[in-house]
C-alpha positions in Angstrom: 49.9 11.6 35.6 50.2 8.8 32.9 53.7 7.9 33.9 52.7 5.7 36.8 51.2 3.1 34.4 54.4 2.4 32.6 56.4 2.7 35.8 54.3 0.1 37.5 54.8 -2.3 34.6 58.5 -1.6 34.4 59.2 -2.1 38.1 57.2 -5.4 38.0 59.7 -6.6 35.5 62.7 -6.3 37.8 63.3 -2.6 38.4 64.5 -1.1 41.7 61.3 0.5 42.7 58.5 -2.0 43.6 55.0 -0.5 43.6 54.0 -2.3 46.7 56.2 -0.6 49.3 53.9 0.2 52.2 53.5 3.7 53.6 54.1 2.4 57.1 57.5 1.1 56.0 58.6 4.5 54.8 57.2 7.0 57.3 60.6 7.5 59.0 62.3 8.7 55.9 63.0 12.4 55.4 65.1 14.8 53.4 68.1 13.9 55.6 67.3 10.2 55.8 66.5 9.4 52.2 64.2 6.6 51.1 66.3 3.6 49.8 66.0 3.0 46.1 64.5 -0.4 46.7 61.5 1.3 48.5 60.9 4.1 46.0 57.5 4.3 44.4 57.1 4.3 40.6 58.0 7.5 38.8 55.0 9.9 38.5 55.1 13.3 36.9 52.9 16.4 36.7 53.6 16.7 33.0 52.7 16.6 30.1 48.9 16.8 30.8 47.2 19.6 32.7 46.0 17.2 35.4 48.6 17.1 38.2 49.7 13.9 39.9 48.8 13.2 43.6 52.0 11.2 44.1 55.0 12.9 45.8 58.7 12.5 45.2 60.2 10.1 47.7 61.9 11.7 50.7 65.5 12.8 50.0 65.2 12.4 46.2 65.1 15.0 43.4 63.0 15.1 40.3 63.3 17.4 37.3 60.4 17.9 34.8 61.3 20.1 31.8 59.8 21.1 28.4 62.2 21.5 25.5 59.6 24.0 24.2 55.9 25.0 24.6 54.6 26.7 21.5 51.1 28.3 21.6 49.1 29.8 18.8 46.2 31.9 20.1 43.1 33.9 19.1 43.2 36.6 21.9 39.9 37.5 23.4 41.5 40.6 24.9 43.7 43.2 23.4 46.7 42.6 25.5 46.8 38.8 25.0 49.5 37.4 22.7 48.7 35.7 19.4 51.8 33.4 19.7 53.9 32.4 22.7 57.1 30.3 22.9 58.6 29.1 26.2 62.0 27.5 26.0 63.1 25.0 28.7 60.5 25.8 31.4 61.2 23.4 34.3 59.8 22.2 37.5 62.2 21.0 40.2 60.8 18.8 43.0 62.5 17.7 46.3 61.0 15.1 48.6 60.9 16.4 52.2 58.9 13.6 53.9 57.4 10.4 52.6 54.1 12.2 51.7 55.4 15.8 51.2 57.5 17.5 48.6 58.3 21.1 47.6 58.4 22.3 44.0 60.0 25.2 42.2 58.9 26.2 38.7 61.2 28.4 36.6 60.6 29.9 33.1 64.1 30.8 31.9 63.1 32.4 28.6 59.8 33.1 26.8 58.7 35.3 23.9 55.2 36.6 23.1 54.0 38.0 19.8 51.0 40.4 19.7 48.6 41.1 16.9 49.7 44.8 16.7 53.1 43.6 15.6 54.9 44.1 19.0 56.7 41.3 20.9 58.4 40.8 24.2 60.8 38.3 25.6 62.7 37.5 28.8 62.6 35.6 32.1 59.1 34.5 33.3 57.4 34.3 36.7 58.6 31.9 39.4 56.3 29.3 40.9 56.6 27.8 44.4 54.3 25.1 45.6 54.1 22.1 47.9 52.4 18.7 47.5 50.9 16.8 50.4 49.6 13.4 49.6 46.5 12.5 51.8 46.2 8.9 50.8 47.3 6.4 48.1 50.9 7.4 47.8 52.2 3.9 48.4 49.1 1.8 48.0 48.0 2.5 44.4 48.2 -1.0 43.0 44.9 -2.5 42.0 41.7 -1.5 40.2 39.6 0.8 42.4 42.5 2.3 44.4 42.6 6.1 44.6 45.1 8.7 45.6 44.5 12.4 46.6 46.8 15.3 47.3 46.5 19.0 48.2 48.9 21.4 46.5 49.0 25.1 47.7 51.0 27.4 45.4 52.2 30.9 44.9 53.4 32.6 41.7 55.9 35.5 42.0 56.0 38.3 39.4 59.6 38.1 38.3 58.8 38.6 34.6 60.2 41.8 33.1 57.8 44.4 31.7 59.1 43.6 28.2 57.4 40.2 28.5 54.5 40.8 30.8 53.4 44.3 32.0 50.6 42.8 34.1 52.5 40.2 36.0 51.2 40.0 39.6 51.6 37.9 42.7 49.1 35.1 42.6 48.2 32.1 44.7 45.9 29.1 44.8 45.1 25.5 45.8 45.2 22.4 43.6 43.5 19.1 44.4 44.4 16.2 42.1 42.7 12.7 42.4 43.9 9.6 40.6 41.9 6.4 40.1 43.3 3.0 39.2 41.2 1.3 36.5 41.1 -2.2 34.9 43.7 -3.3 32.3 46.4 -0.8 33.4 44.2 2.2 32.6 44.3 5.2 35.0 41.9 8.2 35.3 42.6 11.6 36.9 40.4 14.4 38.1 41.6 17.8 39.3 40.2 21.1 40.6 42.3 24.2 41.0 41.3 27.6 42.5 43.4 30.5 41.4 43.5 34.0 42.9 45.2 37.0 41.2 45.3 40.5 42.7 44.7 43.6 40.7 47.1 46.4 40.1 47.6 47.2 43.8 49.7 44.7 45.8 47.8 41.8 47.4 44.5 42.5 45.9 43.6 45.9 47.1 42.4 46.7 43.6 40.1 43.7 43.3 41.3 40.1 43.3 40.1 38.0 40.4 39.3 34.3 41.0 39.0 31.4 38.6 38.4 27.7 38.7 40.3 25.2 36.5 38.8 21.7 36.3 40.2 18.7 34.3 39.6 15.1 33.6 42.1 12.7 32.0 42.5 9.1 31.1 45.8 7.3 30.3 46.3 3.8 28.9 49.2 1.7 27.5 49.7 1.2 23.8 50.6 -2.3 22.7 52.9 -1.1 19.9 55.8 -0.4 22.3 56.6 -1.5 25.8 56.1 1.3 28.4 54.5 3.7 25.9 51.3 5.3 27.1 48.7 7.7 25.6 46.5 10.2 27.4 43.3 12.0 26.5 42.2 15.0 28.5 39.7 17.8 28.8 40.5 20.9 30.8 38.6 24.2 31.2 39.0 27.5 33.1 36.0 29.5 34.3 36.1 33.0 35.8 34.4 33.1 39.2 34.3 36.9 39.0 35.1 39.4 36.3 34.2 38.9 32.6 36.9 36.6 31.3 35.5 34.1 28.8 35.4 30.3 29.5 38.5 28.6 28.0 38.1 24.9 27.2 40.8 22.6 25.8 41.3 19.1 24.5 44.8 17.6 25.1 46.4 14.4 23.9 49.9 13.0 23.9 52.3 10.2 24.5 54.7 9.3 27.4 57.6 6.8 27.1 59.4 5.5 30.1 62.9 4.3 29.1 63.9 3.3 32.7 62.4 3.7 36.2 63.8 7.3 36.5 63.4 8.7 32.9 60.3 9.7 30.9 60.0 11.3 27.5 56.8 13.0 26.4 55.1 15.1 23.7 51.6 16.2 22.8 49.2 18.8 21.5 46.5 21.0 23.0 43.5 22.2 21.0 41.2 25.1 22.0 37.5 24.3 22.0 36.0 27.7 23.0 36.4 31.3 21.9 38.3 32.1 25.1 40.9 29.4 24.5 44.1 29.5 22.5 43.9 27.7 19.1 46.7 25.2 19.4 49.7 24.4 21.5 52.6 21.9 21.0 54.9 20.6 23.7 57.6 18.1 24.3 59.7 17.3 27.3 61.7 15.1 29.6 61.5 14.1 33.3 64.4 12.7 35.3 64.6 11.4 38.9 67.6 10.9 41.2 
């Protein structure tokens, strides 16, 4: 989410993607009739914070968002939860289908978990498929008070091997991210996410569990370096049924836009409740073509 701040400043300094391209000018562009580079909106990513961005990838363009690593240290509240987890090069690939619609594929090429009983597991993780439909604000997010909202349905497929996750199940849900333009190049984001996970029997015959993830974030430019931004975020997950404990987190990190299509990032996540992992460290890169 924070990327849009630096991207807006960069494009105003002579980049190829002016922030003021009107949605009406771009409605005819599709996957097979790509948006010209001169009309592309500023780069906006769903990483590194938890709060997703409501802005879609322009029609006919590709965006890659990847972590070099995600390292988590946990205090498991349940016996089968890992005490440490490492994900190497998890990535999200996005393809713009229409001006306000993209499709996204998430892949976890290799992960390893360590458990408190001394066992560990590694391998390929689950696959994520989701879409993002921007409802408003995609091409008109320019001045203080402007907002942007999207709906993001998703499904997660249990492709992880038993060595990594014996309880991997098909899951689905709906994400609704909202961004708000603030004064002085600040930006706020709010998100609600409903998640549904079946039990041991396929498609929930053995009791589907439901949870609600909510988050709030604020991003702002740092004067020490051009196009460098910082974000502060709170995120929490509450079970809507079952007995899973509430997990609350504080996240912070930096994003650096080196050109209108390239972002570097890094940050930390700190658990604030007994149901949350202790710490997580992450760093990554986002590219757009």
